[in-house]
C-alpha positions in Angstrom: 102.0 122.2 177.3 105.4 121.9 176.2 106.5 121.4 172.4 107.2 117.9 172.6 104.2 117.3 174.7 102.1 119.4 172.1 103.2 116.2 169.4 102.7 113.5 171.8 99.2 114.3 171.8 99.0 114.8 168.3 100.8 111.7 167.3 98.0 109.9 169.6 95.6 110.4 166.7 95.5 108.4 163.5 97.5 110.2 160.9 96.2 108.9 157.2 99.7 110.0 155.9 101.5 107.5 158.0 98.7 104.4 157.8 97.4 103.1 154.7 94.9 100.5 155.8 92.1 102.7 156.2 88.7 103.4 154.5 88.4 106.7 152.8 84.7 107.6 152.8 84.3 106.0 156.3 87.4 107.5 158.1 87.0 111.2 156.4 83.8 113.1 157.8 83.4 116.9 156.8 80.7 116.9 160.1 83.3 116.3 162.5 85.5 119.1 161.3 82.6 121.1 161.5 81.6 120.3 165.0 85.2 121.1 166.0 85.3 124.5 164.4 81.6 125.5 165.9 83.1 124.6 169.4 85.9 127.0 168.7 84.2 130.0 167.4 84.2 129.1 163.8 87.8 130.8 163.0 87.5 129.8 159.6 84.9 132.6 159.0 87.4 135.0 159.9 89.6 135.3 157.1 89.3 135.2 153.2 90.7 132.2 151.4 92.0 130.8 148.1 91.5 126.9 148.1 93.5 124.5 146.1 93.1 121.0 144.9 94.6 118.6 142.6 97.6 115.8 142.2 100.6 117.9 141.1 101.7 121.4 141.9 99.2 122.4 144.6 101.9 123.6 146.9 103.4 125.5 144.1 100.6 127.1 143.1 99.8 128.1 146.7 103.5 129.3 147.1 103.1 131.6 144.2 99.5 133.0 145.1 100.8 133.7 148.5 104.1 135.7 147.3 101.9 137.4 144.9 99.5 138.7 147.4 102.5 139.2 150.1 104.3 141.4 147.3 101.3 143.6 147.1 101.1 144.3 151.0 99.0 141.7 152.2 99.3 139.5 155.4 98.9 136.0 154.1 98.1 132.7 155.7 99.7 129.4 153.9 98.8 126.2 154.8 100.6 123.5 152.9 101.2 119.8 153.4 103.4 117.8 153.9 106.6 119.3 155.3 109.9 119.0 154.5 112.2 119.4 157.7 109.7 120.6 160.6 105.7 120.1 161.1 105.8 124.1 161.7 106.2 124.8 158.2 102.7 123.4 157.2 101.1 126.6 158.9 103.0 130.0 158.1 102.4 133.7 158.1 103.8 135.7 155.4 104.1 139.4 155.7 105.8 141.4 152.5 109.3 141.4 152.7 112.4 142.3 150.5 114.8 139.8 149.6 118.3 141.4 150.2 120.0 139.1 147.6 117.6 137.6 145.4 120.4 136.4 142.7 121.8 133.5 144.8 124.7 131.7 143.1 124.4 128.1 142.8 127.2 127.5 144.8 125.8 129.4 147.7 122.8 127.3 147.9 124.1 124.7 149.8 124.7 127.2 152.2 121.1 128.9 152.0 119.3 125.6 151.9 116.6 126.1 154.8 116.9 129.5 155.9 113.7 130.6 154.2 111.8 127.3 153.8 110.2 127.7 157.0 109.9 131.6 156.8 106.9 132.3 158.9 106.0 129.1 160.3 103.9 129.0 163.7 106.2 129.6 166.6 106.4 126.6 169.0 104.7 128.6 172.0 101.6 129.6 169.5 101.4 126.1 168.3 101.2 124.8 171.9 98.9 127.8 173.0 96.4 127.0 170.3 96.5 123.2 170.9 95.5 123.6 174.5 92.4 125.5 173.2 91.5 122.7 170.8 91.8 119.9 173.3 88.6 120.2 175.1 86.7 120.5 171.8 88.3 117.3 170.6 87.6 115.6 174.0 83.9 116.5 173.6 83.7 114.9 170.4 86.3 111.9 169.9 84.8 108.7 169.2 81.3 109.9 169.3 79.4 107.4 167.0 78.1 109.5 164.5 81.3 111.4 164.4 84.1 109.1 164.6 87.9 109.4 165.2 89.5 112.9 164.8 92.7 112.7 162.8 96.1 114.3 163.0 95.1 116.4 159.9 92.0 117.5 161.2 93.8 118.9 164.5 96.4 120.7 162.4 93.8 122.0 160.2 92.1 123.6 163.1 95.4 124.9 164.6 96.1 127.0 161.0 92.6 128.2 161.1 93.0 129.4 164.8 96.4 130.7 164.1 95.1 132.7 160.9 92.4 134.2 162.7 94.5 134.9 165.7 96.8 136.9 163.2 93.9 138.5 161.0 95.6 137.3 158.2 94.0 139.1 154.8 94.2 135.8 152.8 94.7 132.4 153.8 95.8 130.1 150.7 95.0 126.3 151.4 96.1 123.3 150.1 93.9 120.4 150.0 95.6 117.4 151.8 94.2 114.6 149.9 91.5 114.4 147.5 88.9 117.6 148.2 85.3 116.5 148.7 85.9 115.1 152.4 89.5 116.8 153.0 89.2 119.0 156.2 89.9 122.1 154.3 86.9 121.8 152.6 84.6 123.7 155.3 85.8 127.2 154.0 84.1 128.7 151.2 86.6 130.6 149.3 86.9 133.3 147.0 88.4 131.5 144.6 88.9 127.9 143.8 91.9 126.1 141.8 92.4 122.7 140.6 95.9 121.9 139.4 96.8 119.0 137.1 94.8 115.7 137.9 97.0 112.5 137.7 96.9 108.8 139.1 97.5 109.1 142.7 96.3 107.8 145.8 94.2 105.2 143.7 93.2 102.7 146.6 91.2 105.7 148.3 90.3 108.1 145.5 89.4 105.6 142.8 91.3 103.9 139.8 90.0 105.9 137.2 90.5 109.7 136.1 87.0 110.3 136.2 86.6 109.2 140.0 90.0 110.9 140.8 88.7 114.2 139.3 85.1 114.1 141.1 86.9 114.0 144.7 88.9 116.8 143.7 86.0 118.7 142.4 84.2 118.5 145.7 86.0 121.8 146.2 83.9 123.4 143.3 81.6 125.7 145.6 78.5 127.1 144.0 79.0 130.6 142.8 82.9 130.7 143.4 84.8 131.0 140.4 87.3 128.3 139.6 90.5 128.1 137.8 91.9 125.0 136.2 95.1 124.0 135.2 95.1 121.7 131.9 93.7 118.4 132.1 93.2 115.3 130.8 89.5 114.9 128.8 88.3 112.5 131.4 89.1 115.0 134.3 88.3 118.2 132.2 84.7 116.6 131.5 84.2 116.2 135.7 85.3 119.6 136.4 83.4 121.2 133.6 80.0 119.4 134.6 80.5 120.1 138.2 81.3 123.9 137.6 77.9 123.9 135.4 76.0 122.3 137.7 77.0 124.7 140.5 77.0 127.8 138.4 80.6 128.2 138.8 82.5 130.6 136.2 85.7 128.0 135.1 88.7 129.6 133.6 90.7 127.2 131.9 94.8 127.5 131.4 95.5 127.3 127.9 92.3 128.4 126.8 91.5 131.7 129.3 95.1 131.9 130.7 97.9 131.6 128.3 101.5 131.5 128.5 104.8 131.2 126.4 108.0 130.2 127.9 111.0 132.4 126.7 114.1 130.4 127.9 115.1 128.6 130.9 118.6 128.2 132.5 119.6 126.5 135.8 118.4 129.4 137.9 115.2 131.0 136.1 112.7 130.2 133.7 111.4 133.2 131.6 108.0 133.5 130.4 105.0 135.5 129.1 101.6 135.2 130.7 98.4 136.3 129.0 95.8 136.5 131.9 91.9 137.3 132.1 92.8 141.1 133.0 96.0 141.7 131.0 99.3 140.5 129.7 102.4 140.2 131.5 106.0 140.3 129.9 109.3 139.8 130.8 108.5 137.3 133.8 111.0 135.0 135.5 110.5 132.4 138.0 113.2 130.5 140.2 110.8 127.1 140.4 112.3 125.5 137.1 110.2 123.4 134.7 107.3 123.8 132.1 104.9 122.3 134.7 105.8 125.5 137.0 104.7 127.7 134.3 101.4 126.1 134.1 101.1 126.5 137.8 101.9 130.0 137.8 99.3 130.9 135.3 96.7 129.2 137.2 98.0 131.2 140.3 97.5 134.3 138.1 94.1 133.6 137.2 93.3 132.8 140.6 94.7 136.3 141.9 93.1 138.3 139.0 89.8 136.7 139.8 90.2 138.5 143.4 89.5 141.6 141.4 85.8 140.5 141.6 86.1 141.4 145.4 87.9 144.9 144.5 91.4 143.5 145.1 93.6 144.6 142.8 97.2 143.5 142.1 99.4 145.6 139.4 101.7 143.4 137.0 104.9 144.9 139.1 103.6 143.2 142.0 102.8 139.8 140.0 106.4 140.3 138.6 108.0 140.5 141.6 105.7 137.6 143.5 106.7 135.1 141.1 110.4 136.4 140.9 110.6 135.8 145.0 108.4 132.7 145.5 110.3 130.2 147.5 109.4 126.4 147.5 112.3 124.1 148.2 112.2 120.8 147.0 110.9 121.1 143.9 113.7 121.0 141.1 116.0 122.9 143.3 119.4 122.8 142.5 121.4 122.6 145.5 125.1 122.0 144.2 126.8 121.5 140.9 130.2 120.0 139.6 128.3 117.5 139.6 124.8 119.1 139.5 122.6 117.7 142.6 119.1 118.3 142.0 116.1 117.5 144.1 112.4 117.0 143.4 109.8 115.4 145.0 108.0 113.7 142.0 106.4 110.5 143.3 103.9 109.3 140.4 104.2 108.8 137.0 103.1 111.9 135.6 105.2 114.0 137.8 108.1 111.9 137.3 107.7 112.7 133.3 107.7 116.3 133.7 110.9 116.0 135.7 112.8 113.9 133.1 111.7 116.4 130.6 112.7 119.4 132.5 115.9 117.8 133.4 116.8 116.8 129.8 115.9 120.3 128.9 117.8 122.7 131.5 120.7 120.7 132.4 124.3 119.6 130.3 125.8 116.7 131.7 127.3 113.3 131.0 125.6 110.6 133.1 122.8 110.7 135.6 123.1 109.0 139.0 119.6 108.7 140.1 119.0 108.4 144.3 115.4 107.0 144.5 113.1 106.7 147.5 109.3 106.4 147.2 106.7 106.0 149.8 104.3 103.2 150.3 101.6 102.8 147.8 102.7 105.2 145.5 103.5 104.4 141.9 107.2 103.1 142.1 106.8 101.5 138.6 105.8 104.8 137.1 108.2 106.8 138.4 110.9 104.2 137.7 109.6 103.8 133.9 110.2 107.4 133.5 113.4 108.3 134.9 115.7 105.1 134.8 116.0 105.0 131.2 117.6 108.6 131.5 120.0 107.2 134.4 123.5 105.6 134.3 122.5 103.5 137.4 120.2 104.2 140.2 120.7 104.1 144.4 117.9 103.1 146.3 117.1 104.4 149.7 114.5 105.3 152.1 113.6 108.3 154.3 113.3 107.6 158.2 109.2 107.4 157.5 106.7 104.5 158.6 105.3 105.2 155.0 108.9 104.6 153.0 108.8 101.8 151.1 112.0 99.4 151.6 114.9 99.3 149.0 114.3 95.7 148.5 110.4 96.4 148.1 111.4 99.0 145.7 114.1 96.9 143.7 111.1 94.0 143.4 109.1 96.3 141.5 112.1 98.1 139.2 114.5 95.5 138.7 115.2 95.2 135.0 114.5 98.7 134.4 117.9 100.1 134.9 121.6 98.2 134.1 123.1 98.9 137.6 121.1 99.1 141.1 122.5 99.5 144.6 120.4 99.4 147.9 121.3 101.7 150.8 119.6 101.9 154.3 119.6 105.6 154.6 119.5 109.0 152.7 123.0 110.3 154.1 124.3 106.6 152.7 123.0 106.8 149.3 124.1 110.6 148.9 127.4 109.5 150.1 127.8 106.7 147.5 126.2 108.7 144.6 129.1 111.6 145.2 131.8 109.0 145.2 130.0 107.4 141.8 129.7 110.9 140.2 132.4 113.0 138.2 131.9 116.6 137.9 130.2 116.8 135.1 127.7 114.1 136.2 124.1 114.9 137.7 122.8 113.5 141.0 118.9 113.5 140.9 117.7 112.9 144.4 113.7 112.1 143.9 110.6 109.8 144.6 109.3 111.4 148.0 109.5 114.6 149.7 110.4 112.6 152.8 113.8 111.6 151.2 113.9 115.2 150.1 113.0 116.7 153.2 115.5 114.3 155.2 118.3 115.2 152.8 117.7 119.1 154.0 117.7 118.1 157.6 121.0 116.6 156.8 122.3 119.5 154.9 121.2 122.1 157.9 123.1 119.9 160.2 126.2 119.4 158.1 126.3 122.0 155.7 127.8 119.1 153.2 126.3 115.6 153.1 
């Protein structure tokens, strides 16, 4: 099987990241995933795991846990979604490494972007080889009345589990795709579960209330498996706490059991202090900016500390180096200055509010030019209501994705929220226009969708300059 043939095969399955007209409860089926895994020798039972659900910060938290454990000398499997540039980014194996020059100058980031975001990604030949092993199992059960149709995400999750087992990872850090209760990753019994902040997203599938959404996310909580929760709204907390009690789970909460204090922040680092379950950690710094990333770091630390229950002890210096060296592109990422150019994948009101607060707190600039592209069925108005008030003008665009909302459709939702709105057909055009409209002391913010961010990174890798 060739690499192009592999993706022709993968694209023949329903991809719920690209379609929206489906029933969540009818389409997602863990029994189907369990049958596939059994046919493949249950690879998910051959490694230890940490399982992460939530609305915001899942990927960042996963990347931090992976970075800390990798710094401690472990081989780590990291499974995240969606991808920015290549689908191979979703499945990665990371060994301990040293960054030769961890203090990159901001001006260099245009050249460095893309060099490490797919470090450890599954090689094309391994993806093809493993997919060939998966095909017979899929063919055997595909379309059976009691099992239904296999999805792209399920097959990709199988690929991840097989690849991690083949590479004998010490730990797999697994990010839930959507929800939690019925997600394809929810077949593992992890050592620790983590729930990052819950807010409104996928409301047409997970429910229109925080309680219903939290119930789906809390579906990853397993009997006897300790859980760490980021700070939550009361409605979400009540569900998480009740589920933990019912399943005999020790629940540890950021803000109560795990504390943090931000010392200062600039355009390169956020400096902070953590008081965890096992000790205090001072003089920490993180290259992922914003208060919300410190919350993710606190949840990540709690998960790492709970591994001590399994005789996995991580030193404070390994925590420090792991957080310092974490790489997670597209999240409040600075790729240029004069003017500042900042990328972030915020796609709902809560994440846009966190982004707005971070931009206002970290950067000094004259005016902000907002480049905005949003996926279908996302909270377009919520994002705009948070970001338009701090923007001089907005440039609407769309990623080359079937899930992208057309600029005209975005305009219908946000018209009147910003004094000046311009429509473009593609990300490259939007960036060229943003540069023309910005002076050296302005800030260009590109946000609304990781697909938009991924397209910009792809363009930068091709051209160096957009």
